[in-house]
DOFIDREN-760575 format. One record per residue: residue number from 1; z, x, y of N, C-alpha, C in turn; residue in three letters. Coordinates in nm, 2 decimals, m for minus. Example, Ala and Ser with C-alpha at 12.3 -4.5 7.8 and 13.67 -1.06 7.14 Angstrom:
REM DOFIDREN-760575
 margu    npz    npx    npy   capz   capx   capy    cpz    cpx    cpy nukol
     1   0.78   1.32  m0.57   0.78   1.23  m0.45   0.78   1.32  m0.33   ALA
     2   0.71   1.28  m0.22   0.71   1.37  m0.11   0.79   1.29   0.00   SER
This chain:
REM DOFIDREN-760575
 margu    npz    npx    npy   capz   capx   capy    cpz    cpx    cpy nukol
     1   9.15   5.68  19.45   9.21   5.58  19.37   9.26   5.46  19.46   LEU
     2   9.26   5.34  19.40   9.31   5.22  19.47   9.41   5.16  19.38   VAL
     3   9.52   5.11  19.44   9.62   5.04  19.36   9.63   4.90  19.41   VAL
     4   9.64   4.80  19.32   9.64   4.66  19.36   9.77   4.60  19.30   THR
     5   9.82   4.49  19.36   9.93   4.41  19.31   9.89   4.27  19.28   ALA
     6   9.94   4.21  19.18   9.89   4.08  19.14  10.00   3.98  19.11   SER
     7   9.96   3.85  19.12  10.05   3.74  19.07  10.06   3.74  18.92   SER
     8   9.98   3.81  18.85  10.00   3.82  18.70  10.11   3.91  18.66   ASP
     9  10.18   3.97  18.75  10.30   4.05  18.72  10.27   4.19  18.69   GLY
    10  10.15   4.24  18.72  10.11   4.38  18.70  10.05   4.44  18.83   THR
    11  10.05   4.57  18.83   9.97   4.64  18.93   9.86   4.72  18.85   ALA
    12   9.75   4.75  18.92   9.65   4.82  18.85   9.60   4.94  18.94   ARG
    13   9.56   5.05  18.88   9.50   5.16  18.95   9.35   5.17  18.91   ILE
    14   9.27   5.17  19.01   9.13   5.17  18.99   9.07   5.30  19.05   PHE
    15   8.96   5.35  18.99   8.88   5.46  19.04   8.78   5.40  19.14   GLU
    16   8.77   5.46  19.26   8.68   5.40  19.36   8.54   5.41  19.33   VAL
    17   8.49   5.52  19.28   8.35   5.54  19.25   8.29   5.45  19.15   GLU
    18   8.37   5.43  19.04   8.32   5.35  18.93   8.37   5.21  18.92   THR
    19   8.48   5.18  19.00   8.55   5.05  18.99   8.62   5.03  18.86   CYS
    20   8.63   5.14  18.78   8.70   5.13  18.65   8.85   5.12  18.67   LYS
    21   8.91   5.03  18.59   9.06   5.03  18.59   9.11   5.14  18.50   CYS
    22   9.18   5.23  18.56   9.23   5.35  18.49   9.37   5.32  18.42   LEU
    23   9.45   5.24  18.49   9.58   5.21  18.43   9.63   5.08  18.48   ARG
    24   9.70   5.01  18.39   9.77   4.89  18.42   9.92   4.91  18.41   VAL
    25   9.99   4.88  18.52  10.13   4.91  18.53  10.20   4.78  18.50   LEU
    26  10.25   4.77  18.38  10.32   4.65  18.32  10.46   4.67  18.30   SER
    27  10.54   4.57  18.34  10.69   4.58  18.32  10.76   4.48  18.40   GLY
    28  10.71   4.45  18.52  10.77   4.34  18.60  10.76   4.21  18.53   HIS
    29  10.86   4.12  18.56  10.86   3.99  18.49  10.83   3.88  18.58   THR
    30  10.77   3.91  18.70  10.73   3.80  18.79  10.62   3.86  18.88   ASP
    31  10.58   3.79  18.98  10.47   3.83  19.07  10.50   3.96  19.13   VAL
    32  10.40   4.05  19.14  10.41   4.18  19.21  10.36   4.16  19.35   VAL
    33  10.45   4.18  19.45  10.42   4.15  19.59  10.36   4.26  19.67   LEU
    34  10.39   4.39  19.62  10.34   4.50  19.70  10.32   4.62  19.60   ALA
    35  10.23   4.71  19.64  10.20   4.83  19.56  10.15   4.93  19.66   ALA
    36  10.20   5.06  19.64  10.15   5.16  19.73  10.17   5.30  19.66   SER
    37  10.08   5.39  19.70  10.10   5.53  19.66  10.20   5.61  19.74   PHE
    38  10.26   5.71  19.68  10.35   5.80  19.75  10.26   5.89  19.84   SER
    39  10.32   5.95  19.94  10.24   6.04  20.03  10.16   6.15  19.96   PRO
    40  10.21   6.20  19.84  10.14   6.30  19.77  10.05   6.24  19.67   ASP
    41  10.05   6.11  19.65   9.96   6.05  19.56  10.00   6.05  19.41   GLY
    42  10.11   6.11  19.38  10.16   6.13  19.24  10.23   6.01  19.18   HIS
    43  10.28   5.93  19.27  10.36   5.81  19.22  10.31   5.68  19.29   SER
    44  10.34   5.57  19.22  10.31   5.44  19.27  10.44   5.36  19.28   VAL
    45  10.46   5.29  19.39  10.58   5.20  19.41  10.53   5.06  19.41   LEU
    46  10.60   4.98  19.33  10.57   4.83  19.33  10.70   4.75  19.36   THR
    47  10.68   4.63  19.42  10.79   4.54  19.45  10.76   4.41  19.39   ALA
    48  10.86   4.34  19.35  10.83   4.21  19.27  10.93   4.10  19.30   SER
    49  10.88   3.98  19.27  10.96   3.86  19.28  11.08   3.87  19.17   MET
    50  11.07   3.96  19.08  11.17   3.97  18.98  11.30   4.04  19.03   ASP
    51  11.30   4.08  19.16  11.42   4.13  19.22  11.43   4.28  19.20   GLY
    52  11.32   4.35  19.16  11.33   4.49  19.14  11.21   4.56  19.21   THR
    53  11.22   4.68  19.24  11.11   4.77  19.27  11.10   4.87  19.16   ALA
    54  10.98   4.92  19.14  10.96   5.02  19.03  10.88   5.14  19.08   ARG
    55  10.91   5.25  19.02  10.83   5.38  19.05  10.76   5.42  18.92   LEU
    56  10.63   5.45  18.94  10.55   5.48  18.82  10.48   5.62  18.85   TRP
    57  10.45   5.68  18.74  10.37   5.81  18.75  10.22   5.76  18.76   ARG
    58  10.15   5.80  18.87  10.02   5.75  18.89   9.92   5.81  18.78   ALA
    59   9.94   5.93  18.74   9.85   5.99  18.64   9.85   5.93  18.50   ALA
    60   9.96   5.87  18.47   9.98   5.82  18.33  10.02   5.67  18.32   THR
    61  10.07   5.62  18.43  10.12   5.48  18.43  10.26   5.47  18.37   GLY
    62  10.32   5.58  18.35  10.46   5.59  18.29  10.56   5.53  18.40   GLU
    63  10.65   5.45  18.35  10.76   5.40  18.44  10.86   5.51  18.46   LEU
    64  10.88   5.54  18.58  10.98   5.65  18.61  11.12   5.59  18.64   LEU
    65  11.13   5.49  18.73  11.26   5.43  18.76  11.24   5.28  18.79   HIS
    66  11.34   5.20  18.75  11.35   5.07  18.80  11.46   5.06  18.90   THR
    67  11.42   5.02  19.02  11.52   5.02  19.13  11.58   4.88  19.14   LEU
    68  11.69   4.87  19.07  11.76   4.74  19.05  11.89   4.74  19.13   ALA
    69  11.91   4.63  19.20  12.03   4.61  19.29  12.02   4.49  19.37   GLY
    70  11.89   4.45  19.41  11.87   4.33  19.49  11.89   4.21  19.40   HIS
    71  11.94   4.10  19.45  11.97   3.98  19.37  11.86   3.88  19.39   SER
    72  11.76   3.90  19.47  11.65   3.81  19.49  11.52   3.89  19.50   LYS
    73  11.41   3.82  19.52  11.28   3.89  19.52  11.27   4.00  19.62   ALA
    74  11.21   4.11  19.59  11.19   4.22  19.68  11.05   4.20  19.74   VAL
    75  11.05   4.18  19.87  10.92   4.14  19.93  10.85   4.26  19.99   ASP
    76  10.92   4.37  20.02  10.86   4.49  20.08  10.92   4.62  20.02   ARG
    77  10.84   4.72  20.00  10.88   4.84  19.95  10.79   4.95  20.00   ALA
    78  10.84   5.06  20.05  10.76   5.16  20.11  10.83   5.30  20.09   SER
    79  10.75   5.40  20.08  10.80   5.54  20.08  10.83   5.59  20.21   PHE
    80  10.94   5.67  20.22  10.97   5.74  20.35  10.85   5.84  20.37   ALA
    81  10.83   5.88  20.49  10.72   5.97  20.52  10.71   6.09  20.44   PRO
    82  10.83   6.15  20.40  10.83   6.27  20.32  10.82   6.24  20.17   GLY
    83  10.83   6.12  20.13  10.82   6.08  19.99  10.94   6.09  19.91   GLY
    84  11.05   6.14  19.97  11.17   6.16  19.89  11.26   6.04  19.87   ALA
    85  11.23   5.94  19.96  11.31   5.81  19.95  11.22   5.69  19.96   GLN
    86  11.27   5.58  19.92  11.20   5.45  19.92  11.29   5.35  19.99   VAL
    87  11.23   5.27  20.07  11.30   5.16  20.15  11.25   5.03  20.10   LEU
    88  11.34   4.94  20.06  11.31   4.81  20.01  11.38   4.70  20.10   THR
    89  11.31   4.58  20.11  11.38   4.47  20.17  11.36   4.35  20.07   THR
    90  11.46   4.26  20.07  11.45   4.15  19.98  11.50   4.02  20.04   ALA
    91  11.47   3.91  19.96  11.52   3.78  20.01  11.67   3.76  20.00   PHE
    92  11.74   3.86  19.94  11.88   3.84  19.94  11.95   3.89  20.07   ASP
    93  11.87   3.92  20.17  11.92   3.95  20.30  11.96   4.10  20.32   GLY
    94  11.91   4.18  20.23  11.95   4.32  20.24  11.83   4.41  20.24   THR
    95  11.85   4.53  20.30  11.76   4.64  20.28  11.83   4.75  20.21   ALA
    96  11.76   4.83  20.13  11.82   4.94  20.05  11.73   5.06  20.06   ARG
    97  11.80   5.17  20.07  11.73   5.30  20.07  11.76   5.37  19.93   LEU
    98  11.66   5.42  19.87  11.67   5.47  19.73  11.62   5.62  19.72   TRP
    99  11.68   5.69  19.63  11.64   5.83  19.61  11.53   5.83  19.50   ASP
   100  11.42   5.88  19.53  11.30   5.88  19.44  11.33   5.96  19.32   VAL
   101  11.39   6.07  19.33  11.42   6.16  19.21  11.51   6.10  19.11   GLN
   102  11.61   6.03  19.15  11.71   5.98  19.06  11.70   5.83  19.04   SER
   103  11.64   5.76  19.14  11.63   5.62  19.13  11.76   5.55  19.17   GLY
   104  11.85   5.62  19.23  11.98   5.57  19.27  11.97   5.51  19.41   GLU
   105  12.05   5.40  19.43  12.06   5.34  19.57  12.15   5.43  19.66   SER
   106  12.10   5.47  19.77  12.17   5.56  19.86  12.24   5.48  19.97   LEU
   107  12.19   5.36  20.01  12.24   5.29  20.13  12.20   5.14  20.11   LEU
   108  12.29   5.05  20.14  12.26   4.91  20.14  12.30   4.86  20.28   THR
   109  12.20   4.79  20.34  12.22   4.73  20.48  12.20   4.58  20.47   LEU
   110  12.29   4.51  20.53  12.29   4.37  20.53  12.28   4.31  20.67   ARG
   111  12.19   4.21  20.69  12.19   4.14  20.81  12.31   4.04  20.82   GLY
   112  12.37   4.03  20.94  12.48   3.95  20.95  12.45   3.80  20.92   GLU
   113  12.32   3.76  20.95  12.28   3.62  20.92  12.22   3.61  20.78   ASP
   114  12.23   3.72  20.70  12.18   3.71  20.56  12.02   3.71  20.55   GLY
   115  11.96   3.76  20.65  11.81   3.76  20.65  11.76   3.89  20.71   LEU
   116  11.67   3.96  20.64  11.61   4.08  20.69  11.46   4.05  20.71   VAL
   117  11.42   4.06  20.83  11.28   4.04  20.86  11.19   4.16  20.86   LYS
   118  11.25   4.28  20.89  11.17   4.40  20.90  11.27   4.52  20.89   CYS
   119  11.22   4.62  20.82  11.29   4.75  20.81  11.19   4.86  20.80   ALA
   120  11.21   4.97  20.88  11.11   5.08  20.87  11.18   5.21  20.90   THR
   121  11.14   5.32  20.85  11.20   5.45  20.87  11.12   5.53  20.97   LEU
   122  11.19   5.61  21.04  11.13   5.71  21.14  11.05   5.81  21.06   SER
   123  10.96   5.88  21.13  10.88   5.99  21.06  10.96   6.10  20.99   PRO
   124  11.08   6.13  21.06  11.16   6.24  21.00  11.26   6.18  20.90   ASP
   125  11.26   6.05  20.88  11.36   5.99  20.78  11.50   5.98  20.83   GLY
   126  11.53   6.02  20.96  11.66   6.02  21.00  11.71   5.88  21.06   ALA
   127  11.62   5.80  21.10  11.66   5.67  21.16  11.58   5.56  21.09   LYS
   128  11.64   5.44  21.10  11.59   5.33  21.03  11.60   5.21  21.13   LEU
   129  11.49   5.14  21.15  11.49   5.02  21.23  11.51   4.90  21.14   LEU
   130  11.61   4.82  21.17  11.64   4.70  21.10  11.64   4.58  21.19   LEU
   131  11.56   4.48  21.15  11.56   4.35  21.23  11.59   4.24  21.14   ALA
   132  11.68   4.15  21.18  11.72   4.04  21.10  11.69   3.91  21.18   THR
   133  11.73   3.80  21.12  11.68   3.67  21.17  11.74   3.63  21.31   GLY
   134  11.86   3.67  21.34  11.92   3.62  21.46  11.97   3.73  21.55   SER
   135  11.99   3.85  21.50  12.04   3.96  21.57  11.92   4.04  21.65   GLU
   136  11.96   4.11  21.75  11.86   4.20  21.81  11.84   4.32  21.71   PHE
   137  11.71   4.37  21.71  11.69   4.48  21.61  11.77   4.60  21.65   PRO
   138  11.81   4.68  21.54  11.90   4.79  21.56  11.84   4.92  21.51   ARG
   139  11.86   5.03  21.57  11.83   5.16  21.52  11.95   5.21  21.45   LEU
   140  11.94   5.25  21.32  12.05   5.29  21.24  12.03   5.43  21.19   LEU
   141  12.14   5.50  21.16  12.14   5.63  21.09  12.09   5.60  20.95   SER
   142  11.99   5.66  20.90  11.94   5.64  20.76  12.04   5.71  20.66   ALA
   143  12.13   5.79  20.71  12.22   5.86  20.62  12.35   5.78  20.60   GLU
   144  12.40   5.72  20.71  12.53   5.65  20.71  12.52   5.50  20.73   THR
   145  12.41   5.45  20.79  12.40   5.31  20.82  12.46   5.28  20.96   GLY
   146  12.52   5.38  21.02  12.58   5.35  21.15  12.48   5.31  21.26   GLU
   147  12.51   5.21  21.34  12.43   5.16  21.44  12.42   5.26  21.56   CYS
   148  12.30   5.31  21.59  12.29   5.41  21.70  12.25   5.34  21.83   LEU
   149  12.16   5.24  21.82  12.11   5.17  21.94  12.08   5.03  21.90   LEU
   150  12.11   4.94  21.99  12.06   4.80  21.98  11.95   4.77  22.08   THR
   151  11.84   4.72  22.04  11.72   4.70  22.12  11.72   4.56  22.17   LEU
   152  11.77   4.54  22.30  11.79   4.41  22.35  11.67   4.37  22.44   VAL
   153  11.60   4.25  22.41  11.49   4.21  22.49  11.42   4.09  22.43   GLY
   154  11.38   4.10  22.30  11.31   3.99  22.24  11.39   3.86  22.24   HIS
   155  11.33   3.75  22.24  11.40   3.62  22.24  11.38   3.54  22.11   SER
   156  11.31   3.61  22.01  11.29   3.54  21.88  11.28   3.66  21.78   ASP
   157  11.26   3.62  21.65  11.26   3.71  21.54  11.16   3.83  21.57   TRP
   158  11.21   3.95  21.53  11.12   4.06  21.52  11.07   4.08  21.38   VAL
   159  10.94   4.07  21.36  10.89   4.07  21.22  10.81   4.19  21.18   CYS
   160  10.79   4.29  21.27  10.72   4.41  21.24  10.76   4.52  21.34   ASP
   161  10.76   4.64  21.29  10.80   4.75  21.38  10.73   4.88  21.33   ALA
   162  10.70   4.97  21.42  10.63   5.10  21.39  10.68   5.21  21.48   SER
   163  10.71   5.32  21.42  10.74   5.44  21.50  10.61   5.52  21.53   PHE
   164  10.61   5.58  21.65  10.50   5.67  21.68  10.51   5.79  21.59   SER
   165  10.40   5.87  21.58  10.40   5.98  21.48  10.51   6.09  21.51   PRO
   166  10.55   6.10  21.64  10.66   6.20  21.67  10.80   6.13  21.67   ASP
   167  10.80   6.00  21.64  10.93   5.94  21.63  11.00   5.91  21.77   GLY
   168  10.93   5.94  21.88  11.00   5.92  22.01  10.98   5.78  22.06   MET
   169  10.88   5.71  22.01  10.86   5.57  22.06  10.86   5.47  21.94   LEU
   170  10.88   5.35  21.97  10.89   5.24  21.86  10.82   5.12  21.92   LEU
   171  10.74   5.06  21.84  10.68   4.92  21.88  10.75   4.82  21.79   THR
   172  10.77   4.70  21.85  10.82   4.59  21.78  10.73   4.47  21.81   THR
   173  10.71   4.38  21.71  10.63   4.26  21.72  10.72   4.14  21.70   ALA
   174  10.71   4.04  21.78  10.80   3.93  21.77  10.74   3.79  21.77   SER
   175  10.81   3.69  21.72  10.77   3.55  21.73  10.78   3.50  21.87   PHE
   176  10.84   3.58  21.96  10.84   3.53  22.10  10.71   3.55  22.17   ASP
   177  10.61   3.60  22.10  10.47   3.62  22.16  10.45   3.75  22.23   GLY
   178  10.54   3.84  22.22  10.53   3.97  22.28  10.54   4.08  22.18   THR
   179  10.49   4.20  22.22  10.53   4.33  22.15  10.59   4.41  22.26   ALA
   180  10.68   4.50  22.21  10.75   4.59  22.31  10.75   4.73  22.26   ARG
   181  10.75   4.82  22.36  10.76   4.96  22.33  10.89   5.02  22.38   ILE
   182  10.96   5.09  22.29  11.09   5.14  22.32  11.10   5.29  22.31   TRP
   183  11.20   5.34  22.39  11.24   5.48  22.37  11.34   5.49  22.27   ASN
   184  11.32   5.57  22.16  11.41   5.57  22.05  11.53   5.66  22.07   THR
   185  11.53   5.73  22.18  11.65   5.81  22.21  11.75   5.73  22.30   LEU
   186  11.70   5.65  22.38  11.79   5.57  22.48  11.79   5.42  22.45   THR
   187  11.70   5.37  22.37  11.69   5.23  22.35  11.63   5.15  22.47   GLY
   188  11.58   5.22  22.57  11.52   5.15  22.68  11.39   5.09  22.64   GLU
   189  11.36   4.97  22.69  11.23   4.90  22.67  11.14   4.96  22.78   CYS
   190  11.03   5.02  22.74  10.94   5.09  22.83  10.83   4.99  22.88   LEU
   191  10.78   4.91  22.79  10.67   4.82  22.82  10.69   4.69  22.74   GLN
   192  10.65   4.58  22.80  10.63   4.45  22.73  10.49   4.41  22.73   VAL
   193  10.43   4.40  22.61  10.29   4.37  22.60  10.27   4.22  22.58   LEU
   194  10.21   4.15  22.67  10.19   4.01  22.67  10.04   3.97  22.66   THR
   195  10.02   3.84  22.64   9.88   3.80  22.64   9.85   3.71  22.52   GLY
   196   9.92   3.73  22.41   9.90   3.64  22.29   9.96   3.50  22.32   HIS
   197   9.90   3.40  22.26   9.95   3.26  22.28  10.03   3.21  22.16   THR
   198  10.05   3.30  22.06  10.13   3.27  21.95  10.21   3.39  21.91   GLY
   199  10.28   3.38  21.80  10.37   3.49  21.75  10.29   3.62  21.73   ALA
   200  10.35   3.73  21.76  10.29   3.86  21.74  10.35   3.91  21.61   VAL
   201  10.27   3.92  21.50  10.32   3.95  21.37  10.31   4.09  21.32   VAL
   202  10.24   4.18  21.40  10.22   4.32  21.37  10.20   4.40  21.49   ALA
   203  10.25   4.52  21.49  10.22   4.61  21.60  10.23   4.76  21.55   ALA
   204  10.14   4.84  21.59  10.14   4.98  21.54  10.12   5.07  21.67   ASP
   205  10.17   5.19  21.66  10.15   5.28  21.77  10.11   5.42  21.72   ILE
   206  10.02   5.48  21.79   9.97   5.61  21.76   9.95   5.69  21.88   GLY
   207   9.90   5.81  21.87   9.87   5.90  21.99   9.73   5.87  22.03   PHE
   208   9.71   5.86  22.17   9.58   5.84  22.22   9.52   5.97  22.27   CYS
């Protein structure tokens, strides 16, 4: 199956083999900016300019939960690796962690400058990387929001980050033209990846 998000305010689920639209996920009142399947494929998560994220049952298109709490457009929404939680970021300068089962907000994180550029969860769901407009990116406890480590090194916005599959390493991509690799236990910068002549907007790390 493939899920798509559209400026028409809907998401759609298609069958790959036939290209047939199986379900239309209607309910958002503005542009849908993101759509993704849960790790088990049973649910779909959407994020919208209407200030909400929504959880849907993939098999039927039934709306399960409306994740309401942000005051402006929700630009990103993703499932935690285990699928039990959802992480959202919005133009209101906050990131929120939600419980998939109940739809309740578990944690709200706010950038000191009112801008969240990037947020991502570790593979075990215990840590959360939060990057804002003017602060150094921080590793936080996903349970309490407590700052565990501050990653000092980039000289401009961090706009993307990714944990290694084992959660021991983290990559960050920055408008300063570099990507960096960090030790998530100590906060030490292990490598600085240079060569781009413009902003680095994405970075991912895997096992070789």
